[in-house]
C-alpha positions as CSV (number, residue, x, y, z in Angstrom):
1,M,116.5,161.3,100.4
2,R,120.1,161.5,101.4
3,R,120.6,163.6,104.5
4,F,123.8,165.7,104.5
5,P,125.3,166.7,107.9
6,T,124.5,170.3,109.0
7,W,127.1,173.0,108.8
8,L,127.8,172.8,112.5
9,A,128.1,169.0,112.3
10,I,130.6,169.4,109.5
11,A,132.7,171.9,111.5
12,A,132.6,169.6,114.6
13,S,133.7,166.6,112.5
14,A,136.5,168.5,111.0
15,L,137.7,169.9,114.4
16,A,137.7,166.4,115.9
17,L,140.4,165.6,113.4
18,S,142.9,167.9,115.1
19,A,143.3,165.4,117.9
20,C,144.7,163.0,115.4
21,Q,147.6,165.3,114.8
22,A,149.1,164.9,118.3
23,T,151.7,162.6,116.8
24,N,153.2,164.8,114.2
25,P,156.0,164.2,111.7
26,E,157.8,167.1,113.2
27,S,157.5,165.9,116.8
28,V,160.1,163.1,116.8
29,I,163.3,163.7,115.0
30,S,161.8,165.4,112.1
31,I,164.9,166.4,110.2
32,E,166.1,165.8,106.7
33,R,166.4,162.0,106.2
34,A,169.3,162.6,103.9
35,Q,171.4,163.8,106.8
36,G,171.1,160.3,108.2
37,S,172.4,158.7,105.1
38,E,175.3,156.2,105.2
39,G,177.5,158.6,103.2
40,N,176.9,161.5,105.7
41,I,177.5,159.2,108.7
42,A,180.7,157.9,107.1
43,S,182.0,161.4,106.6
44,L,181.2,162.3,110.2
45,T,183.0,159.2,111.4
46,Q,186.1,160.4,109.6
47,V,185.8,163.7,111.3
48,I,185.7,161.9,114.7
49,A,188.7,159.8,113.7
50,N,190.6,163.0,113.1
51,N,189.2,164.7,116.2
52,P,188.4,162.0,118.8
53,N,187.9,164.5,121.6
54,D,185.5,166.8,119.7
55,A,182.2,166.6,121.6
56,E,180.4,168.5,118.9
57,A,181.4,166.0,116.3
58,Y,179.9,163.2,118.4
59,N,176.7,165.3,118.9
60,V,176.4,165.8,115.1
61,R,176.9,162.2,114.3
62,G,174.5,161.2,117.0
63,S,171.9,163.4,115.4
64,A,172.6,161.7,112.1
65,Y,172.1,158.3,113.6
66,G,168.9,159.5,115.2
67,R,167.6,160.7,111.8
68,A,168.5,157.2,110.4
69,G,166.5,155.6,113.1
70,D,169.6,153.9,114.8
71,F,168.7,155.0,118.3
72,Q,171.3,152.9,120.1
73,K,174.2,154.3,118.2
74,A,172.7,157.8,118.6
75,L,172.6,157.4,122.4
76,K,176.2,156.2,122.4
77,D,177.4,159.2,120.6
78,F,175.4,161.7,122.7
79,N,176.7,160.0,125.9
80,T,180.3,160.4,124.6
81,A,179.6,164.0,123.6
82,L,178.4,164.7,127.2
83,Q,181.3,162.9,128.8
84,L,183.6,165.2,126.8
85,N,181.6,168.3,127.4
86,P,179.0,168.1,130.2
87,N,177.7,171.6,129.3
88,L,176.8,170.8,125.7
89,Y,173.1,171.6,126.1
90,Q,172.4,170.8,122.5
91,A,173.4,167.2,123.1
92,Y,171.0,166.9,126.0
93,A,168.1,168.1,123.8
94,N,169.1,165.8,120.9
95,R,169.3,162.9,123.3
96,A,165.9,163.8,124.6
97,L,164.5,163.4,121.1
98,V,166.0,159.9,120.8
99,Y,164.5,159.0,124.2
100,R,161.1,160.2,123.0
101,G,161.5,158.1,119.9
102,M,162.2,155.1,122.1
103,G,159.2,155.9,124.3
104,D,161.2,156.8,127.4
105,L,159.5,160.0,128.3
106,A,161.0,160.2,131.8
107,A,164.6,160.2,130.4
108,A,163.5,162.7,127.7
109,S,162.1,165.0,130.3
110,N,165.2,164.9,132.4
111,D,167.4,165.7,129.4
112,Y,165.2,168.7,128.3
113,N,165.3,170.0,131.9
114,K,169.1,169.6,131.9
115,A,169.5,171.4,128.6
116,L,167.4,174.3,130.0
117,Q,169.3,174.4,133.2
118,I,172.5,175.0,131.2
119,N,170.9,177.4,128.7
120,P,167.5,178.8,129.9
121,R,167.1,180.6,126.5
122,Y,167.4,177.5,124.3
123,D,164.1,177.6,122.4
124,V,164.6,174.2,120.8
125,A,164.4,172.5,124.2
126,Y,161.2,174.4,125.1
127,I,159.6,173.3,121.9
128,G,160.7,169.7,122.2
129,R,159.5,169.5,125.8
130,G,156.3,171.2,124.8
131,N,155.8,168.6,122.1
132,M,156.4,165.9,124.7
133,Y,153.9,167.4,127.1
134,R,151.3,167.8,124.3
135,E,151.7,164.1,123.3
136,A,151.1,163.2,126.9
137,G,147.9,165.2,127.0
138,Q,149.4,167.9,129.3
139,S,148.2,170.8,127.1
140,N,148.7,173.5,129.7
141,N,152.3,172.6,130.2
142,A,152.8,172.4,126.5
143,F,151.2,175.8,126.0
144,N,153.5,177.3,128.5
145,D,156.6,175.9,126.9
146,Y,155.6,177.1,123.4
147,N,155.0,180.5,124.9
148,R,158.5,180.6,126.4
149,A,160.0,179.7,123.0
150,I,157.9,182.4,121.3
151,N,158.8,185.0,123.9
152,L,162.4,184.2,123.1
153,D,161.7,185.3,119.5
154,T,162.1,181.7,118.1
155,T,162.0,181.4,114.4
156,D,161.1,177.7,114.7
157,P,157.7,177.3,113.0
158,R,156.8,174.3,115.2
159,A,156.3,176.6,118.2
160,Y,153.5,178.6,116.4
161,N,151.9,175.6,114.7
162,N,151.7,173.5,117.9
163,R,150.5,176.4,120.1
164,G,147.9,177.0,117.4
165,L,146.7,173.5,117.8
166,I,146.1,174.1,121.5
167,Y,144.3,177.3,120.8
168,Q,142.2,175.3,118.3
169,Q,141.4,172.6,120.9
170,R,140.3,175.4,123.2
171,G,138.0,176.9,120.6
172,Q,140.1,180.0,120.3
173,H,140.1,179.9,116.5
174,Q,141.2,183.5,115.7
175,Q,144.3,183.1,117.9
176,A,144.9,179.7,116.3
177,I,144.7,181.2,112.8
178,E,147.2,183.8,113.7
179,D,149.6,181.2,115.0
180,F,149.2,179.0,112.0
181,S,149.7,182.0,109.7
182,R,153.0,182.8,111.5
183,S,154.1,179.2,111.2
184,I,153.3,179.3,107.5
185,S,155.3,182.5,107.1
186,L,158.3,180.8,108.6
187,S,158.0,177.6,106.6
188,P,155.7,178.1,103.6
189,S,156.4,174.6,102.2
190,A,155.1,172.7,105.4
191,P,151.6,171.3,104.6
192,L,150.2,170.7,108.1
193,P,149.8,174.3,109.2
194,Y,147.7,175.0,106.1
195,N,145.4,172.1,106.9
196,N,145.3,173.1,110.6
197,R,144.4,176.7,109.6
198,G,141.8,175.4,107.3
199,L,140.1,173.6,110.2
200,S,139.9,176.9,112.2
201,Y,138.5,178.8,109.2
202,L,136.0,176.0,108.9
203,A,135.0,176.3,112.5
204,L,134.5,180.1,112.0
205,G,132.3,179.5,108.9
206,D,134.8,180.8,106.4
207,E,134.5,178.0,103.9
208,E,136.3,179.8,101.1
209,N,139.5,180.3,103.1
210,A,139.2,176.8,104.6
211,F,138.9,175.2,101.2
212,T,141.9,177.2,99.9
213,D,144.1,176.1,102.8
214,I,143.1,172.5,102.7
215,N,143.8,172.3,99.0
216,K,147.2,174.0,99.6
217,A,148.1,171.3,102.1
218,L,147.2,168.6,99.6
219,Q,149.2,170.4,96.9
220,L,152.2,170.2,99.2
221,D,151.6,166.6,100.4
222,K,149.0,164.4,98.8
223,N,149.4,161.8,101.6
224,I,147.6,163.6,104.4
225,A,144.4,161.6,105.1
226,E,142.9,164.3,107.4
227,A,143.2,166.9,104.6
228,W,141.4,164.6,102.1
229,V,138.6,164.1,104.6
230,N,138.4,167.9,105.3
231,Q,138.2,168.5,101.5
232,G,135.5,165.8,101.3
233,L,133.5,167.5,104.1
234,I,133.4,170.8,102.1
235,Y,132.5,169.0,98.9
236,E,129.7,167.2,100.7
237,R,128.3,170.4,102.1
238,R,128.3,171.8,98.6
239,G,126.4,168.9,97.3
240,E,129.3,167.8,95.1
241,T,128.8,164.1,96.0
242,T,131.2,162.6,93.4
243,K,134.1,164.8,94.5
244,A,133.3,164.2,98.1
245,R,133.3,160.4,97.5
246,N,136.7,160.6,95.7
247,A,138.2,162.6,98.6
248,Y,137.0,160.2,101.2
249,A,138.1,157.3,99.2
250,R,141.6,158.7,98.9
251,A,141.7,159.2,102.7
252,A,140.6,155.6,103.2
253,Q,143.2,154.4,100.8
254,L,145.9,156.2,102.7
255,D,144.6,154.9,106.1
256,P,142.0,152.1,105.9
257,K,141.4,152.4,109.6
258,Y,140.7,156.1,109.6
259,Q,137.1,156.3,110.9
260,P,136.2,159.8,109.5
261,A,137.0,158.6,106.0
262,K,134.8,155.5,106.4
263,D,132.0,157.6,107.9
264,G,132.2,160.0,105.0
265,L,132.1,157.2,102.4
266,A,129.1,155.7,104.1
267,R,127.2,159.0,103.9
268,V,127.9,159.8,100.3
269,R,127.2,156.2,99.2
270,G,123.7,156.8,100.6
């Protein structure tokens, strides 16, 4: 007879997935790729040609280069912007994002700190530095930075989503659900907060809301392997083996090395 995992085992398996979300599409230069298009960069280059001493123009083009993945050109533009205006705190925070993308966390930290020295109320820098701390496993420092941004009445959904992930890791699921819900209210089309909230509902034994949220995440983005596994876990608990197998198979197709997907397939294949 096939042995399905117990409810507690399912919840534990699902919550283990939250650790996989430390590297998040929103954590490193997560802005509209279209803004990094050749056409947009060309138009910004024309603006700079007409205004060669405009620090903000270099800052904007540097962001566009960053979104296009051209980090060296982005750095050059941010450096020029800061030479023209050493108090342009936005350029420090933007350059920090590029340094993070390049793996230079010390330089990124210095730039976030500089941005906050110039403007202690700049929520974007607190969120960016918090993300950097979280990726480095410094969850307490990350939590403090997200709190600072939230206390400044930020409308950036990342602050709530990422603080919610820390609450989730601490087992404080009701607080996590409240944060994920706030993130969703600020950005209803972002899929990850739905999946994250679903995990906390699952941990609290609220399968119905968990299933609704996980399906909503997949409706918004069908390429989230974790969400397919989470859906498979619920189907598996319900005894809907074929649906569970399909969900796990989809996750494995998206990420062949994703161990929870392989484990799920092994269980439902008997």
